VOGU-3710 file (C-alpha; in Angstrom, 3 decimals, decimal comma):
1> mvdnaknrvv> 123,730/63,558/71,448  121,479/65,144/68,846  118,495/62,999/67,883  117,738/63,560/64,207  114,085/62,694/64,829  113,660/65,790/66,963  112,493/69,084/65,534  115,079/71,788/65,061  113,999/74,887/67,007  114,585/78,412/65,727
11> itgtglitpl> 114,041/81,956/66,993  111,913/84,212/64,797  111,081/87,099/67,135  112,604/88,982/70,057  111,292/91,684/72,372  112,904/93,700/75,163  112,167/96,427/77,654  115,066/97,136/80,014  116,756/99,916/81,985  118,587/100,693/78,725
21> ghnvadtwaa> 115,641/100,997/76,358  112,033/100,171/75,586  112,818/97,869/72,677  115,449/95,569/71,231  117,202/98,131/69,027  117,677/100,762/71,744  118,718/98,252/74,395  121,213/96,488/72,141  122,735/99,758/70,927  123,272/100,773/74,559
31> ilagqsgfgp> 124,799/97,375/75,386  127,298/97,611/72,534  128,111/101,186/73,558  128,845/100,030/77,107  126,187/102,237/78,666  124,825/101,721/82,169  121,152/101,784/83,130  122,066/102,661/86,732  120,142/105,559/88,263  118,281/106,877/91,304
41> vtqfdgtdhs> 115,419/105,081/93,015  112,038/106,578/92,039  109,528/103,767/92,620  109,857/103,658/96,408  111,468/105,662/99,183  115,149/104,744/99,085  116,130/106,924/102,056  116,929/104,115/104,493  118,506/101,794/101,921  122,226/101,130/101,652
51> mggifevkaf> 122,287/101,005/97,841  123,562/104,011/95,935  121,061/103,501/93,099  119,127/100,953/91,109  118,267/99,846/87,549  114,781/101,069/86,643  113,091/101,174/83,231  113,169/104,885/82,438  110,133/106,997/81,482  107,811/104,018/81,202
61> daeqyldrre> 104,110/104,729/80,677  102,033/101,605/80,136  99,281/103,697/78,562  101,516/104,193/75,535  100,953/100,508/74,816  97,619/99,682/76,479  94,404/101,581/77,007  94,153/103,132/80,449  91,639/100,673/81,850  93,659/97,640/80,759
71> arrrdryqql> 96,931/99,124/81,957  95,476/99,646/85,444  94,489/95,967/85,614  98,091/94,809/85,161  100,916/94,907/87,659  104,084/96,542/86,388  105,767/93,174/85,756  102,758/92,226/83,594  102,913/95,536/81,735  106,596/94,967/80,966
81> atvaameama> 105,866/91,435/79,748  103,113/92,798/77,509  105,466/95,307/75,865  108,203/92,744/75,215  105,654/90,247/73,872  104,260/92,864/71,479  107,685/93,434/69,953  108,547/89,734/69,710  105,245/88,834/68,086  105,453/91,744/65,653
91> qsglqvtddn> 108,967/90,851/64,552  108,115/87,178/64,110  105,042/87,912/62,011  103,355/84,931/63,661  99,589/85,189/63,271  97,422/83,346/65,793  94,333/81,946/64,078  91,600/79,419/64,729  93,663/76,904/62,769  96,832/77,154/64,859
101> rerigivfgt> 96,009/78,680/68,261  96,008/75,284/70,049  99,470/74,479/68,626  101,040/77,650/70,063  101,983/77,800/73,737  103,376/80,164/76,349  106,198/79,394/78,773  106,960/82,293/81,070  109,464/82,893/83,857  109,354/85,213/86,856
111> gvggiqtlvn> 110,817/85,208/90,324  107,881/86,502/92,356  105,182/88,005/90,147  103,284/91,134/91,171  105,028/92,126/94,372  104,408/95,848/93,789  100,665/95,192/93,799  100,957/92,998/96,901  102,781/95,706/98,831  100,463/98,442/97,570
121> qehvrqnsgl> 97,307/96,522/98,416  98,507/95,766/101,926  98,972/99,504/102,425  95,438/100,081/101,105  94,051/97,473/103,513  95,856/98,960/106,485  94,911/102,548/105,703  91,427/102,213/104,175  90,092/98,748/104,952  89,268/95,603/102,987
131> rrlspfaitm> 86,522/97,194/100,913  89,053/99,462/99,232  91,119/96,574/97,833  91,207/96,263/94,056  88,998/93,517/92,589  91,962/92,808/90,279  94,513/92,475/93,092  94,786/88,685/92,930  95,278/88,517/89,166  97,845/91,312/89,366
141> impngaagmv> 99,795/89,549/92,129  99,852/85,969/90,885  103,062/84,867/89,110  101,096/83,253/86,268  99,182/86,483/85,658  101,501/87,694/82,890  101,198/84,422/80,961  97,418/84,548/81,333  97,197/88,153/80,180  99,411/87,581/77,154
151> aidygiqgps> 97,446/84,461/76,205  94,285/86,559/76,203  95,991/89,314/74,204  96,777/86,946/71,343  94,199/84,190/71,761  96,872/81,560/72,388  95,175/78,355/73,557  98,017/75,832/73,706  99,687/74,902/77,000  100,626/77,845/79,205
161> ttittacaag> 103,174/77,408/81,967  104,836/79,761/84,448  108,187/78,823/85,966  109,506/80,371/89,182  113,058/79,114/89,629  114,260/82,460/90,992  116,937/84,039/88,768  117,057/80,963/86,521  113,351/81,310/85,650  113,706/83,156/82,342
171> sdavghafra> 116,221/80,636/81,013  114,222/77,689/82,313  111,166/79,097/80,545  113,037/79,258/77,239  114,443/75,790/77,874  111,058/74,219/78,567  109,549/75,934/75,531  112,470/74,623/73,469  111,746/71,091/74,673  108,024/71,353/73,861
181> vqrgeldaal> 108,694/72,501/70,298  111,566/70,066/69,851  109,336/67,138/70,833  106,521/68,284/68,561  104,087/69,124/71,359  103,916/72,678/69,978  104,612/74,256/66,608  105,540/77,580/68,197  105,826/79,239/71,585  105,989/82,714/73,042
191> tggsecilts> 108,519/82,440/75,850  110,637/84,581/78,141  110,373/86,363/81,442  109,496/89,574/83,246  110,315/90,999/86,648  109,732/94,066/88,760  110,623/93,506/92,417  111,301/97,210/92,991  109,742/97,635/96,404  111,398/98,614/99,648
201> vavggferag> 110,763/95,220/101,251  112,159/93,153/98,349  115,213/95,314/97,783  115,736/95,554/101,524  115,678/91,783/101,711  118,562/91,562/99,268  120,421/94,179/101,292  119,887/92,243/104,525  121,164/89,098/102,794  124,392/90,971/102,061
211> atskkssvtp> 123,950/90,590/98,293  123,827/94,226/97,123  126,439/96,795/96,173  126,720/99,878/98,360  128,565/101,993/95,783  126,930/105,033/94,247  128,779/104,881/90,913  130,809/102,512/88,706  128,815/99,537/89,922  128,067/96,637/89,762
221> qpfdknrdgl> 131,512/95,279/88,872  131,263/91,655/87,733  134,523/89,685/87,932  136,412/92,738/89,262  138,520/92,251/92,363  136,654/95,055/94,138  133,112/93,903/93,321  130,761/94,254/96,261  127,437/92,872/95,103  124,533/93,021/92,686
231> lpgegagmlv> 121,991/95,741/92,069  118,364/94,862/91,257  116,696/95,933/88,036  113,421/95,490/86,194  112,467/94,556/82,669  111,279/91,818/80,339  112,592/89,734/77,484  110,470/87,603/75,161  111,189/85,307/72,222  109,031/83,630/69,606
241> ieslahaqar> 110,410/80,176/68,870  109,174/77,681/66,293  110,036/74,374/64,740  112,193/74,928/61,697  109,560/73,360/59,449  106,851/75,664/60,797  109,003/78,785/60,413  110,055/77,874/56,890  106,531/77,007/55,819  105,388/80,549/56,578
251> gaailaeivg> 108,538/82,211/55,249  109,677/83,604/58,601  113,065/85,245/58,984  115,205/83,094/61,269  117,435/84,859/63,792  119,216/81,917/65,431  118,714/78,320/66,505  118,395/76,873/70,018  120,378/73,641/70,222  120,927/72,789/73,893
261> ygqttdahhi> 119,512/73,078/77,406  120,933/71,838/80,693  119,281/72,091/84,104  120,610/71,054/87,517  120,081/71,739/91,221  122,879/72,308/93,744  121,043/70,901/96,805  123,681/72,772/98,815  122,467/76,107/100,251  119,396/78,271/99,722
271> tapaeggaga> 121,412/81,293/98,524  125,094/80,357/98,144  126,290/78,422/95,076  127,734/74,954/95,480  131,437/74,773/96,278  133,488/75,467/93,178  130,343/76,010/91,095  129,850/72,262/90,785  126,142/72,450/89,978  126,688/75,161/87,380
281> aramkkalad> 129,446/73,113/85,733  127,133/70,097/85,514  124,455/72,236/83,858  126,957/73,529/81,281  128,123/69,990/80,517  124,516/68,811/80,166  123,733/71,641/77,759  126,793/70,805/75,655  125,836/67,139/75,583  122,261/68,031/74,648
291> agmppeavdy> 123,583/70,122/71,764  125,977/67,364/70,703  128,857/69,839/70,830  132,386/69,731/72,215  133,378/72,626/74,486  135,636/73,992/71,733  132,563/74,795/69,608  131,392/77,579/71,947  132,617/81,096/71,171  130,859/83,236/73,778
301> vsahgtatpl> 129,437/82,722/77,264  126,850/85,156/78,575  127,747/84,799/82,234  125,375/84,934/85,162  127,983/87,387/86,465  126,163/88,964/89,395  129,193/90,795/90,871  128,771/89,021/94,200  132,055/87,712/95,635  131,063/84,037/95,582
311> ndvyetmaik> 129,128/83,881/92,306  131,838/85,306/90,081  134,713/83,190/91,324  132,589/80,022/91,418  131,178/80,690/87,951  134,728/81,133/86,665  135,669/77,810/88,260  132,576/76,183/86,772  133,423/77,426/83,268  136,931/75,986/83,649
321> aafgeaaykl> 135,507/72,675/84,860  133,098/72,459/81,930  135,447/73,725/79,196  138,902/72,680/80,331  141,667/74,483/78,462  139,073/75,801/75,986  137,909/78,171/78,756  140,846/80,446/78,020  139,771/80,813/74,381  136,238/81,919/75,287
331> avsstksmtg> 134,848/85,416/75,439  132,846/85,710/78,672  130,860/88,781/79,704  128,235/89,932/82,154  125,651/92,308/80,721  124,306/92,724/84,264  127,037/95,329/84,588  124,781/97,439/82,327  121,226/96,195/83,009  121,451/95,309/86,675
341> himgatgaie> 120,145/91,968/87,869  116,609/91,589/86,538  116,024/88,446/88,577  113,556/86,003/86,971  113,660/87,853/83,649  117,420/87,989/83,344  117,920/84,653/81,574  115,327/85,548/78,948  116,806/89,012/78,393  120,280/87,552/78,051
351> svfctlaird> 118,924/84,923/75,635  117,941/87,828/73,402  121,455/89,262/73,807  122,964/85,917/72,742  120,719/85,932/69,672  121,857/89,456/68,781  125,523/88,647/69,410  125,193/85,842/66,854  123,327/88,086/64,412  125,855/90,909/64,563
361> qmlpptinye> 129,022/88,927/65,402  129,605/91,297/68,304  130,726/90,522/71,851  128,949/92,529/74,595  131,265/94,006/77,221  131,539/93,743/80,979  131,683/97,382/82,032  132,992/98,835/85,321  135,937/96,435/85,084  138,920/98,119/86,752
371> tpdpdcdldy> 141,009/95,687/88,794  141,648/92,088/87,688  140,921/89,360/90,234  143,492/86,518/90,203  140,627/84,103/90,890  138,698/85,387/87,855  141,212/85,082/85,038  139,159/84,587/81,859  138,503/87,033/79,013  135,571/89,085/80,340
381> vpnqsrpgrv> 135,484/91,496/77,347  136,389/94,395/79,645  134,624/97,727/79,220  134,215/97,782/75,435  132,303/95,577/73,039  134,291/94,142/70,168  133,736/92,276/66,928  134,312/88,559/67,244  133,278/85,186/65,961  129,987/84,183/67,605
391> qvamnnafgf> 128,682/81,073/65,898  127,732/79,439/69,204  126,727/81,221/72,417  126,052/79,790/75,873  123,779/81,559/78,357  124,230/80,861/82,090  121,549/81,603/84,686  121,668/80,552/88,329  119,069/81,185/91,021  118,548/81,142/94,775
401> gghnavlifk> 117,477/77,654/95,766  120,389/76,183/93,817  118,731/76,325/90,399  121,078/76,233/87,388  119,902/76,691/83,794  122,133/76,798/80,719  121,052/77,383/77,115  123,042/77,075/73,902  122,295/79,129/70,803  123,767/78,663/67,339
411> afag> 123,916/80,635/64,116  121,253/79,231/61,801  122,420/77,323/58,765  119,789/75,727/56,583
//
């Protein structure tokens, strides 16, 4: 139940860079238009791969945002995090000063960190020897590198944490930041996630695990009977969150409120979800209890919705287990049908989408939906966005290793 002694936690800034756009406005417009970020592979040789395409950030040049020297010292996942953080901080208007820098923290999520640099530097070592390795290789590879870079960018000196719970990492980052502000350990936090695993070895690993779609168009297809797997993407999503008192004291515009977080582990299988989505259902129930809300209060669920055969049917079962009959009154959609699966960043990106759905009272669609699956029988907002009541939104994120993270967002009312 809600403890009135806890701080209320609000969102005052959002930032995005995705396969659909380099900022929040462009990405969200594409989401509501039902556009796909699917395209050809350009960052590695895709000749021997079974995928028909991938979800890359288009026409990205880090030197548009950073000077050349600084851009070259950051792995692509760090560059993407930097861009999303810039937008979130600018929108929030939060100024980091000597008076507050120790009361602002960073909680960041990623699946693997700088894998492009790791692969590149191994090629350098093999072809040219150890002396040709970059002196910045380690800081570009390490998963906490993005959090460290962003802290330096803004002079943030409060606690800085990086979470690597696979595809739940972005949501877990937001959840842990929420807890820190709620408990009064921080007045504000910059939180979210970034990912770029687009290398032949990483993508090939997903292919060998049997997780990826082999179609060359109209894919991925979450919750569709003919779905055949996920497709990897890259991008970053960041949020500035604050205690309500802190945001109001500085006159910040409030976008939405975070009211619940639930986290569980399946302890079942390293890649497959627990039978019937049991762990996911427990996480949803924990998030509802944390928010002090009945299931009937939720209007929209941003589904994990990977388009893998097991995930989609088990997530549907989990939603039914958590919501009961109220499940059939929910709008449920998978924006991964448009962005691809951005791994450790996906929960943070979809947290921004939940915030925007509440702001605009619009339900994002699940595109590429053609053939209903009898085992997936909820309202998946097929193919077209639509206006709808979104006072409360739930965001599901599940990761390899059995990690389940669920967040609940609410329209702000003073």
